[in-house]
MITI-446933 format. One record per residue (C-alpha): x, y, z. Coordinates in steps of 0.5 Angstrom, whole numbers, plus 500, padded with zeros to 3 digits. Layout:
N
XYZ/...
This chain:
494
314691717/316690724/320696727/326692728/326691720/325699720/331701724/336696721/335699714/336707717/343710716/346712722/348719722/351724727/344725731/341718729/338715724/336717717/331714712/332714705/329714700/328711693/325711686/327708680/326710673/328704669/329705661/329698658/331697650/324693647/326687644/324689637/328688630/326696628/325702631/319706635/317710629/322707623/323700620/331702621/335696625/336696633/341691632/347693637/354694634/353696627/359701624/356709626/350711623/349705619/343703622/338710621/333712616/330719613/325718620/331717624/335723621/329728622/329729614/323734612/317732611/318724614/313722618/313718624/309710623/308707629/311700630/306695632/311690635/313695641/306696643/305689644/311688648/309694652/303691654/306684655/311687660/305691663/301684665/307681667/308687672/301686674/299692672/293696669/293697661/290704658/286702652/287709650/294712650/298718648/304720645/308727646/313731644/318732650/322739648/329739651/335740648/337733645/344734642/344726639/337727637/336730630/328732631/330736637/324733641/323726643/317723642/315720649/308719653/306724659/299725661/297718658/302712658/300705655/301702662/299705669/300702676/302696678/307692683/313688683/314684689/321683691/324677696/330680700/335675702/333676710/326672708/322679708/318681701/318688699/312690694/315696690/309699687/309701679/307708677/307708670/310704664/311708658/314708651/319713648/325714644/332713645/337718643/343717639/350718643/355723642/363721641/367727645/375723644/375721636/377729634/380735638/376740637/369737634/364731638/361726633/354723633/352716632/345716631/344708631/340708638/337714636/329712635/330706639/324704643/324704650/320702656/321707661/319703668/317708673/317706680/314709687/319712692/318705695/325702696/328704703/336701702/340700696/340693698/333693696/333698690/339692687/334687688/328690685/332692679/335685679/328682680/325687673/330685669/328677671/321679669/322682663/328677660/322671662/318675658/322676652/320684652/328686653/334682654/337686660/344687657/346692661/353692659/350694651/346699654/339695654/337696661/340702665/336707671/336713673/336713681/332718685/335719692/332723698/333722706/329724712/328724719/323717720/316719719/318726716/315728710/319726704/326730703/329733696/331728691/337728686/337723681/343719678/342719671/344713667/347707672/348702668/350696673/346694679/353694683/354701681/346702683/348700689/354704690/351711687/346710693/350709698/354715696/348720695/344718701/351719706/352726701/346729703/345726711/352730712/350736708/343736713/347735719/351741717/345746717/345746710/339744704/340739698/339742692/335738687/339737682/341731676/348727678/352723675/356716678/363716677/365708678/372709678/371714684/365711687/362718688/356722685/357729681/353734679/350735672/345740673/340743677/333741676/328746679/322742677/320735675/317736668/320742665/320739658/314743655/309737653/304737648/301732644/305729637/301732632/304727627/301721631/294719633/292718640/293710641/287706642/286698642/280694645/280689651/280683646/287684644/290685651/286679654/290675647/297677650/295676657/293668655/300668652/304670658/309665659/310663667/313668670/319668676/314668682/309663679/315659677/318659684/311657687/310651682/318649684/315649691/310645691/310640684/318638687/317640694/324645694/325650700/323657698/331659697/333654693/327655688/328662688/335661686/333657680/327661678/332668679/334667671/329663666/335659663/337656670/329654671/329651664/336647666/334644672/327642669/330639664/334635669/328633673/324630667/326623665/322623659/318616659/320615667/318618673/322624675/329624678/330627685/329634684/332637691/338632689/338635682/337643685/343641689/347639684/345645679/346650685/352648687/357644683/354646676/353654678/360654682/364651675/360655671/361662676/370659676/369659668/365666667/360661663/352663663/349657664/347656656/354655655/354650660/359644657/355639661/348638658/342637663/341630660/349629662/348631669/341627669/345620667/350622673/344623678/341616675/348613677/348616684/341614685/342607682/348606687/353605681/357610684/358615690/357622691/365623691/366619685/360623682/364629683/370626679/365624674/362630673/369634672/370628667/365630663/366637663/372638661/372632655/365630654/361623653/356619656/357619664/355611664/360609658/365613662/364610669/365603665/371604662/374607667/372602672/369608677/363604679/363603687/364597691/358595694/361587695/361587703/366582704/372587700/369592705/369588710/377586709/378595709/374596715/377590718/385593716/383600719/380598726/386593726/391599725/388604730/386601737/386608740/381611736/376604736/377606745/375614743/370612738/366607743/366613748/364619743/360615737/361621733/368619731/366614727/366619722/374619722/374612721/368612715/373618712/379613712/375606709/373612703/381614702/383607702/378604697/379611693/372613695/369607691/366603697/358604698/358610704/352606707/355600707/361603710/357606716/353599717/359595718/363600723/356600727/357594727/364592728/365598734/359596737/356602736/
């Protein structure tokens, strides 16, 4: 990284620039119908304590039985992160006061996780590619949920989430700005969704992050870090880092020291607050779970899973650039979500015929369609305009049947009313005028009415655009733009 790029990420303090150092622990709920060690349902939104087995409730004599689907999903995720897969791993008991885990400890992995070191490459808006190291991925149980606002003197506990499988994905402290952290979580979420190993739904708690933040002078040793727990939106992650970094800088510049502690982010106030002190990174008295044997599988199992992985965002982006000739930015936008990439390809690929113009398709998906979806608060999977309908609109433009302006009007009709774009064009008389005689008549009228503009256009040929606009307006947008341009250039002697 260049010195300029590094200095641009520094946070200005009273006595010079400070570097923020960020590490992330992302908790991703494994896509699985049942929990990590029981057959209870993982479905979101059930009545309190309706998805609880005897194992989840820690009834005497109940033993955990590992869910192979969760192992499979963790290994697939590790492969998607270009990580080392450990053929032998161990489940440990993490002893800690869990008011919403009846067994009184969490089954997790400590020294021997199922997935080791990997990496995620993040493309930043300025074109920089940042490689973020992955330290490990391990499986663990989620805790239940304590409800403190249901009764004046008691807390209620909902154990529906208790025992749900989580993948904890721990990054190295490689992130250097809130923007990098947001981009990293966005990319990680996309990889998980492409793989189908986590739905990435942050509103439902399927994906949440613990954010470790410290600051230092450039080149100095790592500072004391504070951990911000359970941040459940990418926007909040950015806000929490910005606030926490400035809080620490202020303390250090005033001669104070940072206490290692766990903090919470308050999105209403936009600030972090202390939750508990944390003297040691590992103060949980881990030991191997005596009810679970070490987890072992062979390389053939891993190879089989690897052979059936879907195309991931980086591979798809690269293919879109080479196969369709798209710019890196457009390819990045289209592949950020699997559904958008699939929609785009459905528009481009025309069954039994040559592919449509990919750049035009990308432009329509990124600008017209995404803009309209945004306005209506819809995801692409709920688009009223299908890929086939958008493809038909592109065909009508490509065949010269309609102009770009008419296409936008047609898009709005299909969005609101549905229907076959070709039939709509025929029924409503929306075809563009290609009859040169009819267009020439309009051109002659506009030139006759504006002799002053004609003189100006001959001096400044760029003013021909005004004439084009007038002709298009006069023809209700139906005149063929190329024919209009050609006739005007000829008539004005340009």
